[in-house]
matplotlib code that plots the C-alpha trace (Angstrom):
import matplotlib.pyplot as plt

x = [76.1, 79.0, 82.2, 84.7, 88.0, 90.1, 93.8, 95.9, 93.3, 91.8, 88.8, 89.5, 87.0, 88.9, 89.0, 87.3, 89.5, 90.6, 88.8, 91.8, 95.5, 97.6, 98.5, 94.8, 94.3, 90.6, 90.5, 87.5, 85.4, 86.9, 90.4, 91.4, 92.0, 93.7, 92.2, 93.0, 95.7, 94.5, 91.7, 90.2, 90.4, 86.8, 87.6, 90.8, 91.3, 92.8, 96.4, 98.0, 99.3, 103.0, 105.0, 104.9, 101.0, 100.8, 98.7, 100.9, 98.8, 97.9, 99.7, 96.3, 92.9, 89.4, 89.5, 93.1, 94.0, 96.3, 98.0, 98.1, 99.7, 98.3, 97.4, 97.2, 93.7, 90.8, 87.7, 84.3, 81.0, 78.4, 75.1, 76.6, 79.7, 83.1, 85.6, 88.9, 90.7]
y = [46.0, 44.4, 46.1, 46.3, 48.1, 49.5, 49.2, 47.7, 48.6, 46.0, 46.1, 44.6, 43.6, 44.3, 41.3, 41.6, 43.0, 40.3, 40.5, 39.0, 39.0, 36.0, 35.5, 35.1, 38.5, 39.7, 43.3, 45.2, 47.5, 50.4, 49.8, 51.6, 49.2, 49.9, 49.1, 45.8, 45.6, 42.4, 41.6, 39.5, 40.7, 41.0, 42.1, 42.9, 45.0, 43.6, 45.0, 48.2, 48.7, 48.7, 51.1, 48.7, 48.5, 45.1, 44.3, 43.5, 41.0, 41.3, 39.2, 38.9, 37.5, 37.4, 35.5, 36.0, 37.0, 40.1, 42.5, 46.2, 49.4, 51.0, 54.5, 53.9, 52.4, 54.7, 53.7, 53.4, 52.1, 50.3, 49.2, 49.5, 47.4, 48.8, 48.2, 49.4, 50.3]
z = [-84.5, -86.2, -85.5, -88.6, -88.0, -90.9, -91.6, -88.8, -86.0, -83.6, -81.4, -77.8, -75.3, -71.8, -69.6, -66.1, -63.3, -60.7, -57.4, -55.5, -56.1, -57.2, -53.7, -52.7, -51.0, -51.7, -52.9, -51.5, -53.8, -51.9, -53.4, -56.3, -59.0, -62.2, -65.5, -67.0, -69.6, -70.9, -73.3, -76.1, -79.8, -80.9, -84.4, -86.4, -89.6, -92.7, -91.9, -93.3, -96.9, -97.2, -99.4, -102.3, -102.1, -100.6, -97.5, -94.4, -92.7, -89.0, -86.4, -84.3, -85.0, -83.5, -80.2, -79.4, -76.0, -76.0, -73.6, -74.6, -73.4, -70.2, -71.8, -75.4, -76.2, -77.1, -75.3, -76.9, -75.6, -77.6, -76.0, -72.4, -73.2, -73.3, -76.1, -76.9, -80.3]

ax = plt.figure().add_subplot(projection="3d")
ax.plot(x, y, z, "-o")
ax.set_aspect("equal")
plt.show()
C-alpha cells in the first residue's frame, strides 16, 4: 500500500528504541521505556497552500531523519507496521 499524505502532513516510521543508554547501561525489557521521538519520513505531502494560493514547499522529504513532539503524532498501523502522522 502506498501512503500519500495531503497538504503539509508527513508519514513517519518511528525508529527502534535503544536497548541500552548512551553510557552503555543495558535496559532490561521490564523497564518502562518511553516511545521513540525520532523517525524516518516515509512520505511527505506537497505542502499547504498560502493565502496567495501558492504552495508552500515542505522542508522535509522522504528518507529524512526527523525528531517529533512527544504527544503530537497520530498513530496508524498498516500491515502490522506502526506509522505516525
